[in-house]
N, CA, C and O atoms as a GROMACS GRO file, in nm:
protein
  456
    1MET      N    1  -2.203  -1.576  -0.889
    1MET     CA    2  -2.073  -1.515  -0.905
    1MET      C    3  -1.994  -1.536  -0.776
    1MET      O    4  -2.045  -1.509  -0.668
    2PHE      N    5  -1.870  -1.585  -0.787
    2PHE     CA    6  -1.784  -1.609  -0.673
    2PHE      C    7  -1.705  -1.482  -0.643
    2PHE      O    8  -1.637  -1.428  -0.730
    3LEU      N    9  -1.715  -1.436  -0.520
    3LEU     CA   10  -1.638  -1.320  -0.479
    3LEU      C   11  -1.518  -1.366  -0.398
    3LEU      O   12  -1.532  -1.443  -0.303
    4MET      N   13  -1.401  -1.321  -0.435
    4MET     CA   14  -1.282  -1.356  -0.360
    4MET      C   15  -1.276  -1.268  -0.236
    4MET      O   16  -1.337  -1.161  -0.231
    5GLY      N   17  -1.201  -1.313  -0.137
    5GLY     CA   18  -1.184  -1.237  -0.015
    5GLY      C   19  -1.062  -1.146  -0.021
    5GLY      O   20  -0.995  -1.136  -0.124
    6PHE      N   21  -1.037  -1.080   0.091
    6PHE     CA   22  -0.928  -0.983   0.098
    6PHE      C   23  -0.795  -1.046   0.057
    6PHE      O   24  -0.721  -0.989  -0.024
    7LYS      N   25  -0.765  -1.163   0.111
    7LYS     CA   26  -0.638  -1.230   0.082
    7LYS      C   27  -0.620  -1.251  -0.069
    7LYS      O   28  -0.517  -1.216  -0.125
    8GLU      N   29  -0.720  -1.308  -0.131
    8GLU     CA   30  -0.710  -1.338  -0.274
    8GLU      C   31  -0.701  -1.211  -0.358
    8GLU      O   32  -0.625  -1.205  -0.455
    9ASN      N   33  -0.780  -1.110  -0.322
    9ASN     CA   34  -0.778  -0.984  -0.397
    9ASN      C   35  -0.646  -0.911  -0.381
    9ASN      O   36  -0.594  -0.853  -0.476
   10LEU      N   37  -0.590  -0.913  -0.260
   10LEU     CA   38  -0.461  -0.850  -0.237
   10LEU      C   39  -0.352  -0.922  -0.317
   10LEU      O   40  -0.269  -0.858  -0.381
   11LYS      N   41  -0.352  -1.055  -0.313
   11LYS     CA   42  -0.255  -1.132  -0.392
   11LYS      C   43  -0.267  -1.100  -0.540
   11LYS      O   44  -0.168  -1.078  -0.608
   12ALA      N   45  -0.390  -1.099  -0.589
   12ALA     CA   46  -0.414  -1.074  -0.731
   12ALA      C   47  -0.368  -0.934  -0.771
   12ALA      O   48  -0.308  -0.916  -0.877
   13GLU      N   49  -0.395  -0.835  -0.687
   13GLU     CA   50  -0.356  -0.698  -0.719
   13GLU      C   51  -0.205  -0.681  -0.715
   13GLU      O   52  -0.148  -0.612  -0.800
   14LEU      N   53  -0.140  -0.743  -0.618
   14LEU     CA   54   0.007  -0.737  -0.613
   14LEU      C   55   0.067  -0.800  -0.739
   14LEU      O   56   0.161  -0.746  -0.797
   15ALA      N   57   0.012  -0.913  -0.780
   15ALA     CA   58   0.061  -0.980  -0.901
   15ALA      C   59   0.034  -0.894  -1.024
   15ALA      O   60   0.121  -0.880  -1.110
   16PHE      N   61  -0.086  -0.838  -1.032
   16PHE     CA   62  -0.123  -0.754  -1.146
   16PHE      C   63  -0.028  -0.635  -1.160
   16PHE      O   64   0.012  -0.599  -1.270
   17GLN      N   65   0.006  -0.575  -1.046
   17GLN     CA   66   0.093  -0.457  -1.048
   17GLN      C   67   0.241  -0.494  -1.044
   17GLN      O   68   0.328  -0.406  -1.046
   18ASP      N   69   0.269  -0.624  -1.039
   18ASP     CA   70   0.407  -0.672  -1.031
   18ASP      C   71   0.478  -0.605  -0.913
   18ASP      O   72   0.591  -0.558  -0.925
   19MET      N   73   0.409  -0.602  -0.800
   19MET     CA   74   0.462  -0.539  -0.680
   19MET      C   75   0.494  -0.646  -0.576
   19MET      O   76   0.416  -0.739  -0.555
   20GLN      N   77   0.607  -0.632  -0.512
   20GLN     CA   78   0.649  -0.725  -0.408
   20GLN      C   79   0.596  -0.677  -0.272
   20GLN      O   80   0.564  -0.559  -0.255
   21VAL      N   81   0.588  -0.769  -0.177
   21VAL     CA   82   0.544  -0.735  -0.042
   21VAL      C   83   0.634  -0.627   0.018
   21VAL      O   84   0.586  -0.537   0.087
   22LYS      N   85   0.764  -0.635  -0.008
   22LYS     CA   86   0.857  -0.535   0.044
   22LYS      C   87   0.821  -0.395  -0.006
   22LYS      O   88   0.824  -0.299   0.072
   23GLU      N   89   0.786  -0.384  -0.133
   23GLU     CA   90   0.748  -0.253  -0.188
   23GLU      C   91   0.622  -0.200  -0.120
   23GLU      O   92   0.615  -0.082  -0.085
   24LEU      N   93   0.524  -0.288  -0.102
   24LEU     CA   94   0.401  -0.246  -0.036
   24LEU      C   95   0.429  -0.205   0.107
   24LEU      O   96   0.375  -0.106   0.157
   25SER      N   97   0.515  -0.281   0.174
   25SER     CA   98   0.553  -0.249   0.311
   25SER      C   99   0.622  -0.113   0.319
   25SER      O  100   0.590  -0.031   0.405
   26ASP      N  101   0.717  -0.091   0.229
   26ASP     CA  102   0.789   0.037   0.228
   26ASP      C  103   0.695   0.155   0.201
   26ASP      O  104   0.710   0.262   0.260
   27THR      N  105   0.599   0.135   0.112
   27THR     CA  106   0.506   0.241   0.076
   27THR      C  107   0.408   0.273   0.187
   27THR      O  108   0.374   0.389   0.210
   28THR      N  109   0.361   0.169   0.257
   28THR     CA  110   0.256   0.188   0.357
   28THR      C  111   0.306   0.203   0.499
   28THR      O  112   0.237   0.258   0.584
   29GLY      N  113   0.428   0.156   0.525
   29GLY     CA  114   0.478   0.155   0.662
   29GLY      C  115   0.426   0.036   0.742
   29GLY      O  116   0.448   0.028   0.863
   30ILE      N  117   0.358  -0.055   0.675
   30ILE     CA  118   0.306  -0.176   0.739
   30ILE      C  119   0.415  -0.283   0.725
   30ILE      O  120   0.471  -0.300   0.617
   31SER      N  121   0.444  -0.354   0.833
   31SER     CA  122   0.553  -0.452   0.828
   31SER      C  123   0.527  -0.562   0.727
   31SER      O  124   0.412  -0.597   0.699
   32ARG      N  125   0.635  -0.616   0.672
   32ARG     CA  126   0.624  -0.727   0.578
   32ARG      C  127   0.556  -0.846   0.644
   32ARG      O  128   0.478  -0.918   0.581
   33HIS      N  129   0.587  -0.867   0.771
   33HIS     CA  130   0.526  -0.979   0.844
   33HIS      C  131   0.374  -0.964   0.849
   33HIS      O  132   0.302  -1.061   0.826
   34THR      N  133   0.327  -0.844   0.879
   34THR     CA  134   0.183  -0.820   0.886
   34THR      C  135   0.118  -0.841   0.750
   34THR      O  136   0.013  -0.906   0.740
   35ILE      N  137   0.178  -0.786   0.646
   35ILE     CA  138   0.123  -0.805   0.511
   35ILE      C  139   0.125  -0.953   0.475
   35ILE      O  140   0.030  -1.004   0.415
   36GLY      N  141   0.232  -1.021   0.512
   36GLY     CA  142   0.240  -1.165   0.489
   36GLY      C  143   0.126  -1.240   0.556
   36GLY      O  144   0.074  -1.337   0.500
   37ASN      N  145   0.088  -1.195   0.675
   37ASN     CA  146  -0.026  -1.257   0.744
   37ASN      C  147  -0.155  -1.239   0.665
   37ASN      O  148  -0.236  -1.331   0.656
   38TYR      N  149  -0.175  -1.122   0.608
   38TYR     CA  150  -0.296  -1.098   0.528
   38TYR      C  151  -0.298  -1.187   0.404
   38TYR      O  152  -0.404  -1.224   0.354
   39LEU      N  153  -0.180  -1.220   0.354
   39LEU     CA  154  -0.170  -1.301   0.233
   39LEU      C  155  -0.176  -1.451   0.259
   39LEU      O  156  -0.204  -1.529   0.168
   40SER      N  157  -0.151  -1.492   0.384
   40SER     CA  158  -0.143  -1.636   0.409
   40SER      C  159  -0.254  -1.691   0.496
   40SER      O  160  -0.283  -1.810   0.490
   41VAL      N  161  -0.317  -1.609   0.576
   41VAL     CA  162  -0.421  -1.657   0.667
   41VAL      C  163  -0.556  -1.600   0.622
   41VAL      O  164  -0.577  -1.479   0.626
   42ARG      N  165  -0.645  -1.686   0.580
   42ARG     CA  166  -0.773  -1.643   0.523
   42ARG      C  167  -0.854  -1.554   0.618
   42ARG      O  168  -0.916  -1.458   0.574
   43GLU      N  169  -0.853  -1.586   0.745
   43GLU     CA  170  -0.937  -1.511   0.840
   43GLU      C  171  -0.877  -1.376   0.880
   43GLU      O  172  -0.946  -1.294   0.939
   44ARG      N  173  -0.753  -1.352   0.849
   44ARG     CA  174  -0.686  -1.230   0.892
   44ARG      C  175  -0.721  -1.117   0.796
   44ARG      O  176  -0.678  -1.116   0.680
   45ILE      N  177  -0.798  -1.022   0.844
   45ILE     CA  178  -0.838  -0.905   0.765
   45ILE      C  179  -0.790  -0.781   0.840
   45ILE      O  180  -0.806  -0.774   0.962
   46PRO      N  181  -0.731  -0.686   0.771
   46PRO     CA  182  -0.678  -0.568   0.840
   46PRO      C  183  -0.788  -0.478   0.896
   46PRO      O  184  -0.904  -0.484   0.855
   47THR      N  185  -0.747  -0.396   0.991
   47THR     CA  186  -0.839  -0.294   1.041
   47THR      C  187  -0.866  -0.195   0.928
   47THR      O  188  -0.794  -0.193   0.828
   48ALA      N  189  -0.968  -0.114   0.945
   48ALA     CA  190  -1.007  -0.021   0.839
   48ALA      C  191  -0.894   0.074   0.801
   48ALA      O  192  -0.870   0.098   0.683
   49ASP      N  193  -0.823   0.129   0.901
   49ASP     CA  194  -0.716   0.224   0.869
   49ASP      C  195  -0.602   0.159   0.793
   49ASP      O  196  -0.542   0.221   0.706
   50VAL      N  197  -0.571   0.034   0.825
   50VAL     CA  198  -0.465  -0.038   0.754
   50VAL      C  199  -0.512  -0.072   0.613
   50VAL      O  200  -0.434  -0.060   0.517
   51ALA      N  201  -0.637  -0.113   0.599
   51ALA     CA  202  -0.691  -0.144   0.466
   51ALA      C  203  -0.688  -0.021   0.376
   51ALA      O  204  -0.661  -0.032   0.257
   52VAL      N  205  -0.716   0.096   0.432
   52VAL     CA  206  -0.711   0.221   0.355
   52VAL      C  207  -0.569   0.248   0.307
   52VAL      O  208  -0.549   0.286   0.192
   53LYS      N  209  -0.469   0.228   0.394
   53LYS     CA  210  -0.329   0.249   0.354
   53LYS      C  211  -0.291   0.156   0.239
   53LYS      O  212  -0.228   0.199   0.142
   54ILE      N  213  -0.331   0.030   0.250
   54ILE     CA  214  -0.299  -0.068   0.146
   54ILE      C  215  -0.368  -0.030   0.015
   54ILE      O  216  -0.307  -0.031  -0.092
   55ALA      N  217  -0.496   0.004   0.025
   55ALA     CA  218  -0.572   0.040  -0.095
   55ALA      C  219  -0.512   0.162  -0.164
   55ALA      O  220  -0.498   0.164  -0.286
   56LYS      N  221  -0.477   0.264  -0.087
   56LYS     CA  222  -0.417   0.385  -0.146
   56LYS      C  223  -0.284   0.353  -0.214
   56LYS      O  224  -0.256   0.403  -0.322
   57ALA      N  225  -0.204   0.269  -0.150
   57ALA     CA  226  -0.074   0.233  -0.208
   57ALA      C  227  -0.090   0.159  -0.340
   57ALA      O  228  -0.006   0.171  -0.430
   58LEU      N  229  -0.198   0.082  -0.352
   58LEU     CA  230  -0.222   0.004  -0.473
   58LEU      C  231  -0.308   0.080  -0.574
   58LEU      O  232  -0.322   0.036  -0.688
   59GLY      N  233  -0.364   0.193  -0.534
   59GLY     CA  234  -0.448   0.270  -0.625
   59GLY      C  235  -0.583   0.206  -0.651
   59GLY      O  236  -0.641   0.222  -0.758
   60VAL      N  237  -0.634   0.133  -0.552
   60VAL     CA  238  -0.766   0.071  -0.562
   60VAL      C  239  -0.847   0.110  -0.441
   60VAL      O  240  -0.795   0.171  -0.347
   61SER      N  241  -0.975   0.076  -0.441
   61SER     CA  242  -1.060   0.107  -0.326
   61SER      C  243  -1.053  -0.006  -0.224
   61SER      O  244  -1.019  -0.120  -0.258
   62VAL      N  245  -1.085   0.025  -0.100
   62VAL     CA  246  -1.095  -0.078   0.004
   62VAL      C  247  -1.203  -0.177  -0.035
   62VAL      O  248  -1.188  -0.297  -0.016
   63GLU      N  249  -1.312  -0.125  -0.090
   63GLU     CA  250  -1.421  -0.212  -0.133
   63GLU      C  251  -1.371  -0.316  -0.233
   63GLU      O  252  -1.409  -0.433  -0.227
   64TYR      N  253  -1.285  -0.274  -0.324
   64TYR     CA  254  -1.230  -0.367  -0.422
   64TYR      C  255  -1.147  -0.476  -0.353
   64TYR      O  256  -1.158  -0.593  -0.388
   65LEU      N  257  -1.064  -0.437  -0.257
   65LEU     CA  258  -0.982  -0.536  -0.188
   65LEU      C  259  -1.066  -0.635  -0.108
   65LEU      O  260  -1.031  -0.752  -0.097
   66VAL      N  261  -1.176  -0.588  -0.053
   66VAL     CA  262  -1.261  -0.675   0.029
   66VAL      C  263  -1.353  -0.761  -0.057
   66VAL      O  264  -1.370  -0.880  -0.029
   67THR      N  265  -1.411  -0.704  -0.161
   67THR     CA  266  -1.513  -0.776  -0.238
   67THR      C  267  -1.469  -0.817  -0.378
   67THR      O  268  -1.527  -0.907  -0.438
   68GLY      N  269  -1.366  -0.751  -0.430
   68GLY     CA  270  -1.325  -0.777  -0.568
   68GLY      C  271  -1.404  -0.695  -0.668
   68GLY      O  272  -1.384  -0.710  -0.789
   69GLU      N  273  -1.493  -0.610  -0.620
   69GLU     CA  274  -1.575  -0.526  -0.708
   69GLU      C  275  -1.558  -0.380  -0.670
   69GLU      O  276  -1.541  -0.346  -0.553
   70GLU      N  277  -1.563  -0.294  -0.770
   70GLU     CA  278  -1.556  -0.151  -0.745
   70GLU      C  279  -1.692  -0.098  -0.704
   70GLU      O  280  -1.795  -0.156  -0.739
   71SER      N  281  -1.692   0.009  -0.632
   71SER     CA  282  -1.816   0.075  -0.592
   71SER      C  283  -1.892   0.120  -0.716
   71SER      O  284  -1.832   0.168  -0.812
   72GLN      N  285  -2.022   0.105  -0.714
   72GLN     CA  286  -2.105   0.150  -0.826
   72GLN      C  287  -2.093   0.301  -0.844
   72GLN      O  288  -2.110   0.351  -0.956
   73LEU      N  289  -2.064   0.373  -0.737
   73LEU     CA  290  -2.051   0.518  -0.746
   73LEU      C  291  -1.926   0.557  -0.824
   73LEU      O  292  -1.925   0.661  -0.890
   74GLU      N  293  -1.820   0.476  -0.817
   74GLU     CA  294  -1.695   0.508  -0.883
   74GLU      C  295  -1.694   0.466  -1.029
   74GLU      O  296  -1.621   0.524  -1.110
   75LYS      N  297  -1.773   0.367  -1.064
   75LYS     CA  298  -1.768   0.310  -1.199
   75LYS      C  299  -1.798   0.409  -1.311
   75LYS      O  300  -1.722   0.413  -1.408
   76PRO      N  301  -1.904   0.489  -1.304
   76PRO     CA  302  -1.934   0.578  -1.418
   76PRO      C  303  -1.820   0.676  -1.448
   76PRO      O  304  -1.786   0.695  -1.565
   77LEU      N  305  -1.763   0.737  -1.346
   77LEU     CA  306  -1.656   0.833  -1.368
   77LEU      C  307  -1.534   0.762  -1.426
   77LEU      O  308  -1.476   0.808  -1.524
   78LEU      N  309  -1.496   0.652  -1.368
   78LEU     CA  310  -1.381   0.578  -1.415
   78LEU      C  311  -1.405   0.527  -1.557
   78LEU      O  312  -1.317   0.538  -1.642
   79ALA      N  313  -1.521   0.474  -1.582
   79ALA     CA  314  -1.552   0.422  -1.715
   79ALA      C  315  -1.544   0.534  -1.819
   79ALA      O  316  -1.493   0.513  -1.929
   80ALA      N  317  -1.595   0.651  -1.786
   80ALA     CA  318  -1.591   0.764  -1.880
   80ALA      C  319  -1.447   0.807  -1.906
   80ALA      O  320  -1.411   0.836  -2.020
   81GLU      N  321  -1.366   0.812  -1.802
   81GLU     CA  322  -1.226   0.850  -1.819
   81GLU      C  323  -1.153   0.749  -1.906
   81GLU      O  324  -1.076   0.787  -1.994
   82ILE      N  325  -1.177   0.622  -1.881
   82ILE     CA  326  -1.110   0.517  -1.958
   82ILE      C  327  -1.154   0.522  -2.104
   82ILE      O  328  -1.072   0.509  -2.195
   83ARG      N  329  -1.283   0.540  -2.126
   83ARG     CA  330  -1.332   0.549  -2.264
   83ARG      C  331  -1.267   0.666  -2.337
   83ARG      O  332  -1.226   0.653  -2.452
   84ALA      N  333  -1.257   0.782  -2.269
   84ALA     CA  334  -1.194   0.899  -2.331
   84ALA      C  335  -1.047   0.872  -2.362
   84ALA      O  336  -0.998   0.910  -2.468
   85LEU      N  337  -0.978   0.807  -2.269
   85LEU     CA  338  -0.837   0.774  -2.294
   85LEU      C  339  -0.822   0.680  -2.414
   85LEU      O  340  -0.735   0.700  -2.498
   86VAL      N  341  -0.906   0.580  -2.419
   86VAL     CA  342  -0.900   0.484  -2.529
   86VAL      C  343  -0.931   0.552  -2.662
   86VAL      O  344  -0.863   0.529  -2.762
   87GLN      N  345  -1.033   0.637  -2.663
   87GLN     CA  346  -1.069   0.707  -2.787
   87GLN      C  347  -0.954   0.796  -2.834
   87GLN      O  348  -0.920   0.797  -2.952
   88ASN      N  349  -0.894   0.869  -2.742
   88ASN     CA  350  -0.781   0.955  -2.778
   88ASN      C  351  -0.662   0.873  -2.824
   88ASN      O  352  -0.592   0.910  -2.918
   89PHE      N  353  -0.638   0.761  -2.757
   89PHE     CA  354  -0.527   0.673  -2.791
   89PHE      C  355  -0.542   0.619  -2.933
   89PHE      O  356  -0.444   0.608  -3.007
   90LYS      N  357  -0.664   0.584  -2.970
   90LYS     CA  358  -0.691   0.530  -3.104
   90LYS      C  359  -0.661   0.632  -3.214
   90LYS      O  360  -0.629   0.593  -3.327
   91LEU      N  361  -0.671   0.760  -3.182
   91LEU     CA  362  -0.647   0.865  -3.282
   91LEU      C  363  -0.499   0.890  -3.307
   91LEU      O  364  -0.462   0.957  -3.404
   92LEU      N  365  -0.413   0.837  -3.221
   92LEU     CA  366  -0.269   0.860  -3.234
   92LEU      C  367  -0.208   0.770  -3.341
   92LEU      O  368  -0.262   0.665  -3.374
   93SER      N  369  -0.095   0.814  -3.392
   93SER     CA  370  -0.020   0.729  -3.486
   93SER      C  371   0.041   0.612  -3.408
   93SER      O  372   0.051   0.616  -3.285
   94GLU      N  373   0.081   0.510  -3.480
   94GLU     CA  374   0.143   0.392  -3.417
   94GLU      C  375   0.267   0.433  -3.337
   94GLU      O  376   0.290   0.384  -3.227
   95ASN      N  377   0.347   0.522  -3.393
   95ASN     CA  378   0.468   0.570  -3.326
   95ASN      C  379   0.433   0.643  -3.196
   95ASN      O  380   0.497   0.622  -3.093
   96ASP      N  381   0.331   0.729  -3.201
   96ASP     CA  382   0.288   0.802  -3.082
   96ASP      C  383   0.232   0.707  -2.976
   96ASP      O  384   0.254   0.727  -2.856
   97ARG      N  385   0.162   0.604  -3.019
   97ARG     CA  386   0.110   0.505  -2.924
   97ARG      C  387   0.224   0.437  -2.850
   97ARG      O  388   0.219   0.420  -2.728
   98LYS      N  389   0.326   0.398  -2.926
   98LYS     CA  390   0.442   0.332  -2.863
   98LYS      C  391   0.509   0.425  -2.763
   98LYS      O  392   0.553   0.382  -2.656
   99MET      N  393   0.516   0.554  -2.798
   99MET     CA  394   0.577   0.651  -2.709
   99MET      C  395   0.495   0.666  -2.580
   99MET      O  396   0.552   0.672  -2.471
  100ILE      N  397   0.364   0.673  -2.593
  100ILE     CA  398   0.276   0.685  -2.476
  100ILE      C  399   0.291   0.562  -2.386
  100ILE      O  400   0.299   0.575  -2.264
  101ILE      N  401   0.295   0.444  -2.446
  101ILE     CA  402   0.312   0.322  -2.368
  101ILE      C  403   0.445   0.325  -2.294
  101ILE      O  404   0.452   0.289  -2.176
  102ALA      N  405   0.551   0.367  -2.361
  102ALA     CA  406   0.683   0.374  -2.298
  102ALA      C  407   0.684   0.475  -2.184
  102ALA      O  408   0.742   0.450  -2.079
  103ILE      N  409   0.619   0.589  -2.204
  103ILE     CA  410   0.614   0.692  -2.100
  103ILE      C  411   0.537   0.643  -1.979
  103ILE      O  412   0.581   0.663  -1.866
  104THR      N  413   0.423   0.579  -2.000
  104THR     CA  414   0.344   0.531  -1.886
  104THR      C  415   0.420   0.422  -1.810
  104THR      O  416   0.413   0.415  -1.688
  105GLN      N  417   0.493   0.338  -1.882
  105GLN     CA  418   0.574   0.235  -1.816
  105GLN      C  419   0.684   0.300  -1.734
  105GLN      O  420   0.712   0.256  -1.622
  106LEU      N  421   0.746   0.405  -1.787
  106LEU     CA  422   0.850   0.477  -1.715
  106LEU      C  423   0.794   0.537  -1.586
  106LEU      O  424   0.855   0.524  -1.480
  107TYR      N  425   0.678   0.603  -1.595
  107TYR     CA  426   0.615   0.660  -1.476
  107TYR      C  427   0.581   0.552  -1.374
  107TYR      O  428   0.601   0.570  -1.254
  108LYS      N  429   0.531   0.440  -1.421
  108LYS     CA  430   0.497   0.330  -1.332
  108LYS      C  431   0.621   0.282  -1.258
  108LYS      O  432   0.618   0.261  -1.137
  109ASN      N  433   0.730   0.265  -1.331
  109ASN     CA  434   0.855   0.218  -1.269
  109ASN      C  435   0.914   0.322  -1.175
  109ASN      O  436   0.968   0.285  -1.071
  110GLN      N  437   0.905   0.450  -1.209
  110GLN     CA  438   0.956   0.555  -1.122
  110GLN      C  439   0.876   0.562  -0.993
  110GLN      O  440   0.932   0.589  -0.887
  111GLY      N  441   0.747   0.539  -1.002
  111GLY     CA  442   0.662   0.542  -0.883
  111GLY      C  443   0.702   0.438  -0.781
  111GLY      O  444   0.686   0.460  -0.661
  112ARG      N  445   0.753   0.326  -0.826
  112ARG     CA  446   0.796   0.220  -0.735
  112ARG      C  447   0.926   0.255  -0.664
  112ARG      O  448   0.951   0.209  -0.553
  113LYS      N  449   1.009   0.338  -0.727
  113LYS     CA  450   1.139   0.372  -0.670
  113LYS      C  451   1.129   0.484  -0.569
  113LYS      O  452   1.217   0.500  -0.484
  114SER      N  453   1.022   0.562  -0.576
  114SER     CA  454   1.007   0.680  -0.488
  114SER      C  455   0.984   0.639  -0.345
  114SER      O  456   0.969   0.725  -0.258
   0.00000   0.00000   0.00000
């Protein structure tokens, strides 16, 4: 199994969340230039405190950004929560599902503006 490094995982997470470097910079207080260095230079890895800020802003663990894998300790709780959400979602009507999707998208977009 190929594990991506910090640079690749950060790029992938930014793309997944449709987040720009400016947004991450504004959220973390880390300069765009510094974040740009993490994205362009393979050997450049942030200090632990900076990695924590980035991980918190993205809603992922530092371990995920470094290794591309979640901690085994976090997986059972997260998996159980996701399963419960999916099960509850399946019980909703099609109209209610669309409403939930719209609401979560709204919250996601509002979070970026804050």
